[in-house]
N, C-alpha and C positions, 0 to 999 in steps of 0.2 A: 502646426502643433509641435510643441517641444518634444524632444526625445527623452527616453528614460535615462536616468543618471546612474551610471555604474558606481559612482561614489556613494550615493544614497543607499544603493543596494548593499554595498560592502559594509557600510556603517551599521545597517540593521542586522546583517548576518553576523558580523563580529559582535554586535551587541547581544545577540542571542547566545553566541558561543562562549561568552563569559560565564554562563551558567552551565558548568561542565564538571562531571565527577572525575574525569581522567584527562586533565589538561596536558599531562606529560605524554599522552599517547592517544591521539584522536579525540573524539567527542562522545561522551556517554551521558545521555539524559533520558533516563527511564521514566515512564509515566508515573506521576504521583510521588516521585522521590523529591528530595529538597531542590536539586538543580532544576527539575522540570517545573515544579511549583513556582520557583523564583522566576523562571523564564516566562511562565504564564503571566505573572504580574508585570514583567517588563513589556511583553507584547501588548497587553491591555492598555498600559500607559501610553505606548507609542500610538495605538489606535486612537486614543482619546486626544492626543496631540494633533491628529489629523481630522478632528471635529467629527469623529464617528461615534455613534451610539453603541455601547458595548454591553452585551448580555451573555449569560452562560446557562446552559441547560443542566438537567439532572445527572448527566453522565460526564459533564465537563466540556462539551463542545462550546467553543467561543464564537460568537457572532458579532462582527463589527460592521455597522451599517452606515453608509452615506445615503442620506435621504434624497429621493428623487422628487420630481414634480408631483407625482401621484402615488403615494404609498399604498393605495388600495390595489394597485397592480402587483402581480406576483414579481418578486425580486429576481435579480441576476446574481448568481453566486460565483465566487472564485475562492482560492485558498488551498491549503494543504495541511501538513502536520508539523509539529515541533519536537516530537519525541524521536529518539534514535535507538539503534541497537548498540550493544557495548562496543567501545573503541571504533566508532564510525567516523564519517566525515561530517562537515558542517553544512552541506548543501542539500542533502536528501530531505525533501519536505520543506525545509526552511526557505529554499529558493521560491517555491510557490506562494508562500505566505508573504514574503517581502515584495514580490512582484505585484501582488494584489495591493499592498500598501503603496507602492510606487505609482501604480495606476490611479489610485484614489488621489494621491498627491497631485498628479498631473491634471486630473479632471478638475480639481478645484483651482489649481494655479492657472490653468488655461480657460477656465469658465466654460467647460464643455457641457452642453445640455444633456440631461438624462432623465427621461420620464419615470423610469423604474428605479426603485432603491437598488443600490449595489452593495452586496454583503461579502466581506472577506471572512471565510470560515476557517477556524483552526480546529481540526478534527482530533478527537481524543484517541490516543494510543493506536496509531496506524501500524506501529511495529508490534510483533507478538512477544516481545522479550519478557515482559513481566507476567502476563496472564496466558501465554501460549495461544492467543487468539489475535489475529490482525483486525484492524479497522473497527475497533470497539465502538467508537463514536458514530461512524457512518452506518454500521450494522444496526445500531439502535434507531437511527433515522429511518432506515428502510424497513424496520420491523423484524429483522432477522435476529435481533437480540432483545428480549423482553426482561422485565425486572426480575422475574423468577430465575432467569438464566444467569443473572449476575451473582446469584447465591452459589452457583455451581462452578463458576470460574475462579480459580485460586492461584495465588502466586507460589513461589517456591517455599515460602514459609507456611503454606497451607491456609493463608488468610484470603477470604473471598473478596471479590470486587465489590460486592454489596456492602460488606463491612467497611472497606476503605472509603467508599463514597459517603457512608454515614459519618465516619470519622472526620471527613473533610467538610461536613455540614451541607452536602448537596441534598436538596429536597426531593426525596425519593417518591413522595406522593405525586410528584409531577413527572415521573418517568414516562408514563404513557404519552405525555404531550410531546416527547421528543420525536415520535414517529411522524413522518411527513406523508402527505397524500399527493397523488398526481395533481398538478395544478398549483400546489403551494409554492413551487419554485419554477420560474419561467425557463431558466436555462442555467447550466453550471459549466464552467471552463476551468480546468486545473492545469497549471504549468508545473513541470517537474523536470529534474535532470534525467537524462535518458537511462543511465545505469547499464549501458551497452555501448558498443563502439561503431554502430552503423553510421551515425551522423559524422563522426570523426573520419571514418574511412572514406565517406563520400565527400568530405570537405564542405558540408552544408551546415548552416546555423540552426535550422528549425526542422523538427519532425512533427508532422500532423498525425496524430494517433487515430487510426481507423478502427482498430479493435483492441480490446484489453483481455488478455488471457485470465482465466480464473482457475484457482487451485482446487484439487481434491486431495485431502490429506487422510492418511491411514496410519494406524499403529499395528504392526505385524508382530505376532509372538509365535516363535517356533520352539517347540518343546521336544527335546530328544532324551537321551539318557546320560546323566553326569557319571563320569567314570575316570579311572586312572589313565594318564597319558601313556604310560609304559606298559600297563598290564592288559590293555584292551587292543586286540589286533585291528588292523584297518578294516577287515571284513566284518567284524562284529560291532563296529561302532554305529551309534545313532547320534551323530555329531550335529547339534543344533546350529552351530556357526557355519559349518561347511554347507549345510542345506541352505542357510540364509545367503551365503556367498553365491551359490548357484542361482538362487532366486534373483539376486541383484543383477547378475549377468543376463539372465533371461529377460528381466524388465528392460534393460538397455536395448536388447535385440528387438523386443516388441515395439518400443517407441520409435526406433530408427526405421523399422520396416513399415510403420504405419504412416500413410501419406496425410499431411496436414500443412496448412500455411505456416503454422508455428505450434510446436508442442515440445514439452520437456518432461523428463522423469528424474527424480532425485531421491536417493537414500541419504539423508543428511545426518541422521543420528542412529548409532548402533551401540547396543549394550549387551555384553555376554555375561552369563551367570554360570559359575561363580567368579569368573575373571581371575583365574590363577594359571601360572605358566604350565604346571604339570597336571592340569585337570581338563578333560574333554568337556566342553560347555554342554550343560544340560538344557540351557535355555538361551535364546537369542531374541532380543526385542529391538526392532528397528522401525524407522518411519519411512513412509513413501509419500512423495509430493509429486502429483501429476498435474500438468497444466496444458491447456489448449485454448485456442481462440474460438473453437467451435464445440458446443456442448455434445452434439451427436458423436463427433469424432472422439471426444474424451470418454464418453460412455463405452465406446467400442474397446478402447485401450484398457479401461478399468476392468471390463469383463474378461478381456484376454489375460491380463496379469493375474487376476484371481484364479482363473482356470489353470494357468501355468504353474502358479505357486502350489495349488492343490495337487497337481500331478507330481511335482518334485517332492512334496511332503510324503505322498503315498509311496513313491518309489524308494525313498530313503528311510521309511519307517518312522517318521517323526509326526508330531501333531502340529496343527496350524490353526491360528485364530487371527482374523483380520477385523479390526475395528475401524469403522469410518468415523472421522472427526467432522468433516465437512465436505460438501460436494457443490461448489458454488458455480453459478451461471456466468459465462463470459459476457462481455458487453460489446456490442457494436455501437460505435459512437454516432451521435445524431448527424444525419447528412446535411441538414440545414446549417448547423454550427460548423461542420467541417468546411462547407463552402465559404462561410464567412471568414474562417481562419485562412483559407487559401486566398481569398480576395484581399484580406488584410496584408498578407505577405506580398502579394503582387503590388498593392498600392505603395508599400514600403520598399519595394524592389529588393526584397529579402528572399533568397532562394530557400526552398523547402523540399521535403520528400515525404510521401506517405510512409507510415511505419506501424508495426504491430508491437504492442507492449507485452513482453513476457512477464515482467513483474506486474503485480496488481496493486491498485491504489484505492483510496477512498472513493474515487469516481466510479469504481465498479459497483458500489452499493448506492451511490447517489443516482446513478443511471436507472435504478429501479423505480424512482418516483419523479425524475425530471430529465428533460433532454440534456445530454451530457457529452462533453468532448474533452480531449487533452491535447496539449502541445509539449514537445520535448526540446530541451537545449542540450548541447553535447556534454558528454562525460569524458574527461581525458583518459585515454587508454581503456575506456569502458569500465573503469573501476568505480565501485560504490560499496557502501557498508564497510569502509576501510579508512584509516587515516590518510591514505593516498588519494581518496576521492577529491576530485577537483573539477570545477568549471570556471572558466575565466569570467570575471564580473562583466566584461563588455559583452560576452555571449549571453549572459543572463539578461542584461539590459535589452538586447535585441529581442529576446523572448518577451520581455515586459512590454515592448512597443507593440508587438503583435497581439498580446493579451489586451492591452489598452484599447486598440482599435476594435477588437472583436467584442469586448464587453460593452463598449459605447454603442456599437451597432445593435447589440441585443437589448440594451437598456432603452433604446428608442424604437424598438420593433413592436408593432401591435398585432402582427399576424401570428397564428399558431405555427409552431415549428414542426416540420414533417419528420 
């Protein structure tokens, strides 16, 4: 069997990267903006050159299918996303799409048999940049996002996702058809850059993802008393920002003290009101992002931080409101697919290591209706979501070889996956 071509992979990634709002500084391709829509057109045309049938659903997920011997069988999926955060790199998401394309190219060129259809999926808006919600396309597939919900999700201009989909002429009467049921997809395997440096530190080319952490996101609002910075003594203050700072430090302590295979907590956005040098903030609004690969562990941390924040608020004489935005379930990847990934690595004499994904991906939601797994290729210095993001094309090609062997196994497998 021929090996994946780093040249083909580079050509496709560079082809996508020409559709970029910030060519002078990284890659910016926000969902449903002109560069992203142009890239959609490019990707669909490249799929068609590979003799694939291309369709799109009511939220913009793209499905490119190479027909198998028996299309009545549930298909095998691979793929990822093509949108980015602002000033990102050109590999996050895109590597998974082009490796699916390269696998399809090799299957046809080498005349590899496959009983099942093989579909490369481009998921809509994996990044939360425009609508402050990640994985919009795969959430709709899993049923976690319904049509009514698209009316509540708005961009920074206040325009709803529902209105944007209408403007782009997506048939919203077919939105319910996006949802997949168990059995609709036989198996799904997503390749992704690692976005960490574990593989690089270990000197290994492949990470086989055993679990994917899931986020729980909160908006916390602390309300104190706005007052003059010079006229209010330290003893008399009800400083919302100072209370929020103590909460941030307590959150860090809670997560570090809690035993888990992998967990994180992040306060990524902070806003003080009125945001003036000589005014004690009367309000501080900040976000909390908690992730864990185990739902039970995550719930313990969530309860602990809520209790700790309430205690700090009471002691400091400020008011506290915590709004939950989402509390998603982590995913344990399918053991049968993990075994196939390991066997593929061994056949190819490619070293690998088991790994936990702290970032979450569309596979988190695909795993709710189909047996799912992921594999990682290294990220240089562990950097992602940055113009400095880099993975060597030869490393991506090694991942494509493992992906190809695995989806071919799956496409010819007739047994239920455990």
